Backbone bond lengths (Angstrom), bond angles and torsions (degrees), N, CA, C in turn:
res aa  C-N    CA-C-N  psi(-1)  N-CA   C-N-CA  omega(-1)  CA-C   N-CA-C  phi
1 M - - - 1.444 - - 1.534 108.39 -
2 T 1.302 117.53 138.10 1.458 121.28 179.15 1.524 110.24 -74.99
3 K 1.330 114.68 155.75 1.467 120.25 -179.09 1.512 108.51 -150.49
4 K 1.331 116.38 138.65 1.460 122.38 172.79 1.517 108.66 -103.35
5 I 1.326 115.48 138.44 1.457 121.50 179.41 1.530 106.80 -155.00
6 T 1.316 117.32 154.00 1.461 117.96 176.40 1.526 108.64 -77.89
7 F 1.326 115.28 153.17 1.459 120.41 179.38 1.528 110.44 -60.18
8 N 1.322 117.11 -43.95 1.464 119.91 -178.99 1.529 111.77 -63.09
9 E 1.313 117.61 -37.63 1.473 120.33 177.96 1.531 110.28 -67.27
10 L 1.323 116.75 -40.53 1.465 120.99 178.41 1.527 110.23 -60.21
11 R 1.333 116.76 -45.06 1.470 121.06 178.78 1.531 110.96 -66.53
12 K 1.323 117.26 -36.50 1.460 120.73 178.95 1.531 110.78 -63.07
13 I 1.320 116.10 -40.91 1.467 120.46 178.04 1.518 109.63 -62.45
14 K 1.340 116.92 -47.67 1.467 120.97 179.21 1.525 110.37 -57.96
15 D 1.325 116.39 -46.56 1.464 120.33 -177.80 1.527 112.76 -68.65
16 S 1.314 118.38 -21.12 1.468 122.74 179.72 1.521 112.87 -84.90
17 L 1.321 117.08 -15.20 1.462 119.88 -178.31 1.523 110.52 -66.41
18 P 1.332 117.41 143.11 1.467 119.77 178.34 1.533 111.02 -67.41
19 D 1.326 115.66 158.99 1.463 121.47 178.49 1.524 110.21 -52.33
20 G 1.307 115.93 137.77 1.455 121.71 177.85 1.518 114.29 89.15
21 S 1.323 117.67 -7.58 1.466 120.56 -176.35 1.525 112.90 -67.69
22 I 1.333 117.53 -35.94 1.457 119.55 179.86 1.519 109.32 -64.00
23 R 1.340 117.15 -43.05 1.478 120.56 176.77 1.530 110.71 -64.25
24 Q 1.326 116.39 -39.65 1.467 120.56 178.45 1.525 110.48 -61.38
25 L 1.320 116.67 -46.42 1.464 120.78 179.09 1.525 110.57 -62.39
26 A 1.329 116.80 -42.63 1.464 120.68 178.96 1.527 110.13 -59.89
27 S 1.314 116.42 -43.53 1.459 120.74 179.58 1.527 111.34 -65.20
28 E 1.326 116.89 -46.15 1.462 121.01 -178.74 1.528 112.50 -63.01
29 F 1.326 116.78 -36.23 1.466 120.53 -177.58 1.525 112.80 -98.73
30 E 1.347 115.53 3.51 1.464 122.54 176.67 1.528 112.15 54.07
31 V 1.343 114.87 50.47 1.455 122.42 176.08 1.528 108.29 -132.03
32 E 1.322 116.06 168.29 1.461 121.01 177.51 1.533 110.00 -70.33
33 V 1.319 116.00 153.18 1.463 121.82 177.42 1.528 110.07 -57.46
34 E 1.323 117.61 -42.01 1.470 120.55 -179.10 1.530 111.43 -65.10
35 T 1.319 117.26 -28.92 1.464 120.27 177.01 1.522 109.85 -65.77
36 V 1.325 117.74 -40.69 1.467 121.24 176.75 1.529 109.52 -65.22
37 R 1.320 116.72 -41.72 1.469 119.28 177.65 1.525 110.34 -62.14
38 N 1.331 117.75 -39.51 1.469 121.45 176.92 1.525 110.63 -61.90
39 Y 1.313 116.82 -36.60 1.462 121.84 177.99 1.525 110.78 -58.86
40 F 1.333 115.25 -36.29 1.465 120.63 -179.26 1.520 112.44 -92.94
41 G 1.320 117.19 21.36 1.458 120.68 172.70 1.508 115.57 105.52
42 G 1.318 117.93 1.63 1.463 120.43 177.26 1.521 110.82 -72.04
43 A 1.318 115.67 176.10 1.467 119.34 -178.40 1.524 111.77 -145.13
44 N 1.330 117.43 41.91 1.457 121.22 177.37 1.523 108.37 -99.78
45 Y 1.322 115.67 92.67 1.464 119.45 -177.36 1.518 111.95 -96.18
46 T 1.351 116.86 2.65 1.456 120.34 174.05 1.525 109.41 -76.12
47 N 1.337 116.21 -46.32 1.462 121.07 -178.43 1.522 113.10 -102.66
48 G 1.318 117.59 -14.88 1.462 121.68 -179.85 1.517 109.79 -122.84
49 K 1.296 115.08 168.82 1.463 120.78 -178.88 1.531 109.94 -108.59
50 T 1.324 115.26 166.43 1.456 119.42 172.73 1.524 108.34 -72.15
51 V 1.300 115.92 156.12 1.460 119.03 -172.79 1.516 114.14 -133.27
52 G 1.300 118.48 20.23 1.456 120.37 176.39 1.504 113.85 74.66
53 I 1.338 116.38 43.93 1.454 118.90 172.87 1.523 107.90 -111.89
54 H 1.313 114.82 140.84 1.456 121.58 -179.93 1.519 106.98 -126.44
55 M 1.345 116.17 126.49 1.453 119.78 -175.99 1.524 110.22 -113.15
56 E 1.320 114.11 138.15 1.459 121.55 177.01 1.523 107.93 -124.34
57 P 1.323 117.33 140.14 1.461 119.33 177.39 1.527 110.31 -60.37
58 G 1.297 115.38 148.98 1.457 119.93 177.69 1.507 110.72 168.89
59 P 1.321 116.02 -173.83 1.462 120.45 -179.19 1.527 111.46 -67.42
60 D 1.310 115.55 157.81 1.468 122.85 175.51 1.530 111.50 60.75
61 G 1.343 115.64 38.97 1.459 120.34 177.90 1.507 113.96 89.01
62 G 1.310 117.50 -5.29 1.453 121.94 -178.77 1.516 111.58 103.50
63 I 1.306 115.38 172.48 1.462 121.96 -179.55 1.524 108.90 -102.79
64 V 1.312 115.77 135.59 1.456 122.09 177.82 1.523 107.56 -114.23
65 L 1.314 116.26 128.63 1.458 121.81 173.24 1.522 107.35 -106.80
66 L 1.317 115.67 118.30 1.455 121.82 178.58 1.523 108.71 -96.16
67 D 1.326 117.06 125.82 1.460 120.59 178.45 1.526 111.61 -64.79
68 D 1.327 116.03 -33.61 1.461 121.67 -177.79 1.530 107.28 -138.14
69 S 1.302 117.49 120.28 1.466 121.60 -176.11 1.526 113.59 -90.17
70 A 1.321 119.28 10.00 1.468 121.67 -174.13 1.531 112.88 -58.36
71 I 1.328 118.06 -45.32 1.461 120.39 -179.88 1.524 109.84 -66.13
72 L 1.310 117.43 -42.21 1.463 120.99 178.04 1.523 110.91 -63.10
73 D 1.313 116.80 -43.54 1.466 120.55 179.11 1.525 111.05 -60.30
74 R 1.336 115.91 -41.51 1.472 120.10 178.99 1.535 110.17 -68.02
75 A 1.330 117.40 -36.21 1.464 120.61 177.07 1.530 109.94 -62.05
76 Y 1.332 116.90 -41.87 1.471 120.23 176.14 1.530 110.51 -59.83
77 E 1.336 117.24 -40.23 1.467 120.99 178.92 1.527 110.69 -63.08
78 I 1.327 116.72 -42.32 1.466 120.64 179.01 1.525 110.01 -62.22
79 L 1.325 116.75 -42.96 1.469 120.30 178.31 1.524 110.97 -63.62
80 E 1.312 116.66 -38.86 1.467 120.64 178.29 1.533 110.50 -65.40
81 E 1.345 116.97 -42.34 1.463 121.12 177.54 1.528 110.87 -61.84
82 Q 1.326 116.01 -39.11 1.456 121.23 -179.95 1.526 110.92 -65.54
83 A 1.325 116.64 -34.20 1.459 121.35 -178.08 1.533 112.09 -69.38
84 H 1.324 116.85 -22.69 1.486 119.92 -177.31 1.488 112.27 -98.68
């Protein structure tokens, strides 16, 4: 499912994840760690792949359209688990 989010909010979510979460997400989605980092706004396409994010200039770092929100949804779940 597609999702719109600001770039700054996307980075805030990534930065809020507990240690090891990026590797966990990579393992769960069977992708490289750098691919997950690219999903959250990184740009290492040598070791990671593109992940269907489209960025438009705008307030709060710009608007990001994610073609598939599965990784983001799972990141929210991890944050929720951490809160409890």
